[in-house]
N, C-alpha and C positions, 0 to 999 in steps of 0.2 A: 528506375528500382520498382521490385517488387514486394510492396510493404504488406503484412497479416497483421490486421488487428483485432487481439482477443476482445469479445464483447458479448454478449447478450444479445445487442441488436443495436443495426445500423440507426432507430429510432432513439438512445440516448443522446441527447446535447452533445454532449463532449465528442461521443465515438463520432456523429455524424461532421463536427469540426475538425476533426484531425483529416475523417475522410476528405472532403472540401479541401482544407489547405494542402494534401499530398495529391491530388487528382488534379489540382491548380499548376503547381508543379510538375506535373507531366508524367506519375507515377501511377503505377498499377497498384493497387487497393483493394484487396478481398477483407471483408468480415466474417469471422467464423466464431458461430458460438461455442465456446468452450469445450459446454455438456453434451457439444454434440461432436466433437473431436475423439476418435478411437487410438489407442495406443496398442500398436504390436511389438511384442517382444517374444523371442526364441532362441535366447542365449547366442544368437548370431550375426542377427541383423536387426536394427530396427524400424521402423516406420511410422507415419501417423495415417490416419484414413480421417474420411470426414463422411458422414451418411455411409459408409460402406466403400466410397471411393478414396483411391489413394492420393495423398495430398501431394502435390510439388511443391519441395521446400522453398519460400520467398529470401529475398536478399534481407531483412529483418523483420523482426518479431515487437510489437508494441502490446504487450499484457495490459486490460482495463477489466480487471479483474474482479467481481464482485463478489461483496463480504459474503452474501449466501453460497457460493460453492468454490469455496476457499479452499479445499481439500481437494478437491479435484482440477481446481484450475489449476493451481499451483503445479500438480504433477504433469501436466499438459505443459505449461511455461520450462518446465524441467525437462520433458523432452525434447521442446525442439532446442534447447542449450546444446543437451548432450548431440544432436542431431551437427552440430557446429554451426547454429543459427545464430545471430548475431542477436541478444532479448534485451529491449530498453526494458530494463526493471526486471532482474533474475528470479528465480521461485525464492529462493535464499532470503536475497533482500525483502521482497515484500513481505516473508515470513515475517521478519523482524518486524517488521513496520506493524504489523498486523494482529503482533501480541502486546498489548500494552505495556505492560510491567517490564517485559525483556527490552523494549526498547526504550524504556525510563532507565533501565540498571545501564546500559550500553551508552547513552547520554551520559551518564553522571559519572559513572566510568572512565570516562574521556575530558571530563572538565566542562560540560555543556552545563549550565542551570537549569533544575526541571524544578515544578513546584513540588511541597511536601506532600510524601504521597504512601500510605500504608496500603498492605493488600492484604485482605480476610475472609477466614473462612465461617467465623465466629462472630456473635453478636455480642460475645465476652467482655469487658473490660472495656466498654463501649467509651466510657469517658473517657481514659488511659489514651484510646487509638485516633479522639477525634484533640488531644493536647497533642497531638505527636503534630497535626498540619494545622495546629494553629486556630483551635477554637473552630466554633459556627461559625456564618454559613459554612457547610464543605460540601464539595460539587461530590455525587457519586458515580461510578460508572459500573455498568454490569458488563462481566465477560463469560457469556452464555460458551456452552461446549460448542455451537459452531461457528464462534466467534460473534455472534451477533452481540450487538450494542447498545446499551440503555445509557440515559443520562438525565440526573436531576439534582436539583440544589434543595440541599435540607437545610433552612434557616434555625431551628431549634435543635436540641436533644430527643426532643419527644418525637418531633418527626421523624429523625432521622430512626428513631429504635424502631418505628411503627414500621419502618420501610425495607429497615434489614432486615427485621423477621420476617418479615412475608415473602421477602428476594431469596435470605440463603436460605430459607425455609424450600425453595424451589432448586436448591442445589448450583445456584450460581455463584462461584467468585466474584468480587467484587473489589476496586480500588478507590478509598475512600483520599480526597484531595483539598488543598485548601484553594478556597476561592476566589476572588478578589470581585468585592461587590461594586465598585464603579465601572460605571457602562465605559466601551469605549476602551478599555485594555486588550482587547482580543485581536492579535493580531497575526493572520495568513502571510506568508511568502511564498509565491510559488518559485521553483528550483527546478532549470532544464539544463543538463549536462555541466551542473559545476557552476553556474550561474545565476542571479541570483534574477528575475524579470520584472516582477510589480508584485505589490504590499496593497491587502487592501486591511479594514479593520469589520469585523463579524461580531456582526449585535444578533446574537440567538435568541429564540424563545425556548428558556431555562428555566421554567418555573412548575413543567409534568413532564412527564416520563416522556421520551424523544429515542426514535431508534439511533438517530445522529445528530450531529449539533447544528449541520447544515438545514435541518427542516425548519423553516419561518424564519433562517436566518436574511439578517441584509447586508449586502456588502457593501463599503464605502471606500475608495481611493485613496492611499494615503501618501505621502512622500516616504520612500523607503530610508531609512538610516543607516549609516552602515553598520550600526550591531545589529539592527534587523539584519541584513545582508551577510555579514560573517557566520552570525549564529546559524542561520536557513541552509548555508551552501556546505557547512562543516557537518549539520545536523543528515543532512540526506548523506554527504558523503560516508558517515560514519554508519548509516543506512545501507549504503550502497545502493541509492537509488539514482536512474538518469534524470528522471520524472519524479516529483514529490511536491509535496504541499505543504508546509510545516506551519503549526500553528503554536503559535505562543502569548503568553503574559508578558505585556507591555510596564513593565512595573521598572520601580528605581534599580537601579544597579542595571543588571546586566538582565537583557531577556530570559524568561525560564520559558521553556519548549514543554509543552505539554500531550502533543501527539505530530503521530506522522504521517502523511498520508500517501499510498502509493499509487491511486488513483483518483488524483483529483478533479475536480469538477473545472472545467476551463470554459464552458460556454458564462457559468455565474460569475466568473473573475472577470472576463473580456467586456461583460456587458458594464462591470462597476470601473474597469481602469478606461474603456475606450479604445481598445489597441489587439492586436490580433495575435494571442500568444500560441495559438495550435501551431502556428509555424515554423516556432523556431523548434518547435519539438520533433516536427519534421527534417527540419535543418537537421537536427542532431543523428535523427537517424540515418540522412543518409551519409553524413561523417562515419555512424558505425562500420555500414556497408564497407565502405573505401577503407577504412582500417580492418575490416575483416582479413585477417592471415593465411595465406594460399592452404595451409592447412587443412583450414576449417571452411571448404567450400562445402555449400550446401549442398552437395548432391546425396542421394542414397549410400549408404554405406556398404564399401564390395562384399562382395560374397565371399564366404575362408573357404581356403585349400580344401581338396579332399583331405587330404594329409591331416589337416588342422582340423575338419570334423571329426574326422576317427580317432584323432587323439580327446576331444573334445569329449565322444561319444564313450571312450575307455573310460576316463576321468568317473565322468556320471555314473557309469556301471561300476566305477570301484567303490564312490562314495555311496551309493545303494548298497552295495554287498559289507 
């Protein structure tokens, strides 16, 4: 199997683990920086280049798109899919997961429990907004224009008001979400190919603004309950993700999903659970390659006939006139 991993660098721990697992199974692997991939479209055929050299299309693509390059990276993922290459985590699925409010809307609409959440662009009627999520403390998530994320916990209305005035003044959208103070209630489940593989508790450092919940977090293996597995698998399915990490609050009643990740960190979870979690991803990639319909052969698109090209040119001239 020829596997392409879209990642900024082979030095990223999770990327390195995936590459090692694929090569251990005898596959040819290439890591491509998505921002170095160029897309050529001309109305007749489409192809991809890497540093101005035409790419030979692989059997499967595994996206590991960084938050900072979401827009361009998703265009690259989408182009691979349009050329008939099976993609683990499509551009549409990644986009659903990256838009935090849309993700929660979709989950909630399909009966998945989520924390009480409000989205706001104004600090007005602050007390009413906090009441909607159960009062302080609350979790505040920043949603920047480039999909950068920040997370902080506000313990009092005064601290929340001061934070929101500063944040909203910079033009950021934000989510205000209920926060469970008790430690050990933050659970992450890894899902691959519709199967829940492992569960960990995350104990993140959340008393100050951080780019992600993972910064400074500790992972501890826990037994995966049937409820955790069921909710995580369904959340990944609703997002359309083959590979996902589902974060949820382990509270009384069904777990509450608060985030779904399309490029989960594997190395950290492997260290916590003491298991190989990269190989199952490669096994799923192999399955997708085998299941690829013959009509979606990942070869360059054929040239249009001369008559078709002439018709297309005539149509363009007619539109122009």
